[in-house]
N, C-alpha and C positions, 0 to 999 in steps of 0.2 A: 255861735259863729266861730269860724276857724280861719287861720292864716298860716302859711308855711314859708320857710326859707332855708336855703343851704348856706352853711357857714364853713369857711376854710380853716377849721381848727378841730382838734380832737374833742371827743365827747366830754371828757372830764374838764377840759378848759372852758367849753361852752357852758357846762353846768356851773362852773365857778362864776362866769360872767352873769348868769341868771341870778345868782345869789348875791351879787355885788350890790350893796345897799345904795351907794351913790347912783348907780345905773337905774335902779328901781325908782329913786327919788327924782332924777333929772331927765330920764329918757323921754318923758312926755311933755317937757317944757315947751316944745315947739307947738303943742296943741293948746297951750294955755292952762295945762293941768299942773298944779303944784303938788308935789309929793314930799313926804317926810316920814322918817322912822319914828315911831312912838316908843319903842322899847329897846332896839338893838344897839349895844355899845360897840359892836364889832363891825368890820367891813363886809362880812358875809352873813346873810340872813340864815337863821336856823328856825326849825319848827317852834311855834309859839310867839315869834316876833310879830308885831303889828305895824301896819303902814297906813297913813292917812293920805287920801288924794282929794284935792279940792278943785272943783270946776265951777266957776261963777259962784252961785249961792249954795251949792251942794257940796257936801263932804262925804266921801265913802271911806270907811275904815275896814281893812281886811286883815286877816290873820294867816300867817304861813302855817300850813299843815303838813307839808312835805318839801324837803330840800335835799336832793341827792343827785348822783351822777346821771340818773335817768330822767330828771326833770324837777319841776317845782309846781306846787299847788297852793292856792289860797282860797279862803271863804270869807263871805261878808260878815262883819261884826256889827256894824252900824251904818245907816245911810237911808236914802229915800227908796231904795229898791226892797222888794219883799224877799228876794233871794239872789245870790250871786256866787258863782264859782269860776275861778280862773285856773286853767291847767296848761302847763307846758310839758310836752313829751319830747325827749331827745332820742335819736337813733343814729348810729354810726353808718355812714355810707362811704365806704372806701376811706380816703383820708379826710373826708368832710363829715359834717354833722347836720342831719336834717332836724330842724326845729319846727314843731307843730304847736301853735298857740291857739287855745280855744277858750271861749267865754260862754257861760250859760247863765241866764238870769230870768227872774220873774218880776214883771213890773207891777206896781200897785195900780189901783183905780180901774181895774177890769178892762172893758173895751176901750176906754179913753187912754189908759196906759199903753195898751197894745198899739193904738193909733200913733201915739208918740214914738213908740219903738220904730215903726215903719218910717215916720217922717224924719226923725232925728237920730234916735238911739243907734240904729244899726250902722249908719254911716260913721257915727262917732266911734263906735267899737272897732270897725274895720281900720279907721285911722289910728286908733290906739294900738291895735295889734301890729300894724305896719311900723309904727314908731318904735315899739318895744323891740321888734326884730332888728331894726336898723341899729339901735343902741347896743344890743347884745352882740351883734355881728362885729361892729367896730371895735368893741372892747376885747372880745374873744380872739379876733384875728391879730390884734396888737400883742396880746399875751402869748399867742402861739409861737412867737419868735423867741421867747425867753428861754434861758437855760433852766434845766430841771434839777431840783433837789429831791431826793427820794426819802420818804419816811417809811417805816416798817411796823406794821401791826402784827406782832408775833403772839399767837394764841396757843395756850397749852392747858388742857384740862379745864376749859371754860374761863380761863383768866388771861389778861393782857399784860404784856411786859412793858413797864414804864421805867424811865430813868430820870434821876434828879440831877440837874446841872450844878456844877461847882464853880463855873465861870461863864461869862464875865460877871462882874459884881452886880450889874443891873438885872441879871437873870439867875443868879445863884440861888439855889433852893427851889426853883421852879421845875416842873416836870414836862417831859416831852417823849415822843416816840424815837427810837433809834433811827439813824439815817445820816445823810450828808450829800454832798454834790456828786453828780455823775461826772466822772473824769473822762478826758479825751480817750477815745477808743473803746469805752465801755458802753454797753446798753444798760437799761435801768435795772434789769434783774441782776446783772453782774455787780452793779453798784450796791444793791441791797445786800448781796452775799458778802462783799468786801467790807462794807460799813459795819455789819453785824459782827464780823470777825474782828475788826479793829476795835470796836467800842465795847463788845460784850465777850469776846473770846469764845464765840460759839459758831458752829456751822448751821446755816438755815437753808431751807428750800422754799423759794418764792412760789406762791400758790395763786396769785391773782391781784386784782386792783380793788381799791376801796374808795368810795366817795368821790367828791370833786377835787380839782386842784385848789390850792390856796395861794393867792399872790403874796409875795414877801416884799418887805420894805427895801431889800437890796436889789430889786429888779429881777428876781428869779421866781420860779413856780415850785411850790411844794407838791409832790405827787405821792400819794400813799399806796403802798403795796402790802398785801398780806403774805405771811410766811409762817412756816412751822420749823421746829427744831429738827435737824437731821437725825440727831440722837436725843430722844426724849429724856434720857437720864442725865444729860449734860446740864450743868447749872451755869447760867449767864453770870458774868462777873462785871463789877463796876470798874472797868479799865480806865475810862476817861471821865467818869461821872462820880458824884458823891454817893449815890445809892442806886440800885436797881430793885424793882419790886413787881411781883405778880399781883394784879388787882382785878377784882370782880366788877361787874356792871354797877353794882351798888356802891363800890368804892370810888368810881370815877369823879363824881362831883366834889368829893372832899379834897382832892389834890389841887394844888395851885399850878395849873397848866400854863404854859406859854400861850399867848394869844393865838398864835397860828395853829396850835393843836386844840385849843378849847373849842374852836368853831367846828371841829370834827367829832366832838363828844357824842352827839346824838347818833352819828354813824357808827362809832365804836360801840356804843351801848347796844345798837341793833345787832352788830356782829357778835357780841358776847351772848346776847339773848337767843340768837339763832343756834 
């Protein structure tokens, strides 16, 4: 079954709202469905996270298998159904985002189960999809008004540039991507170039966007751009940080990343693997 909706927000912002754990947990409360995360310590879902949804006497447990700027997918881990797959696909339509939500499932008990689908299941699924779209729309459209902080994924010879913070004390020693606020009069690409020059003393060329937005505690949105060194021979310097380091995909989990950057590690791993 399928449902669609247009949302007045950029694709990457809608992608972040889809991954927002509280939205996944509470968006269906109006239908009497209670949801909770079983594994995720973060505000945004990542592949491998599991969610449990309880309706009356039944509990469904699903696992996230995809979470990126183009959508989100989950599969059934445990529950009364024989099979279940939920998939959300996003597409940019001008300044808006088209969200297409679909669910496929196989009921147990053969003909009796299929009869239950017709009598109850299909109506409930349509209500669930509509409630999810309403919850994601409300959150994404509220986030769309936030100011943007850019982060930069600089890749050179298959490795990613990471920098270690020296301040404030609460985050000293943790790792992050280069970046900072978009200043008045700048676009995002200009902010990427300026921040890399100020923080790393290098010139970069923005090459695209990566992953979903990440909501920050200060009321802003972190948006990740990809970039390459304008001069591949130039060495980045730790101008404002304790250390800079080129890391491989295998190195990513060993670093103590800031929470806001850690939820992007699966996307960064895919970037490096590609």
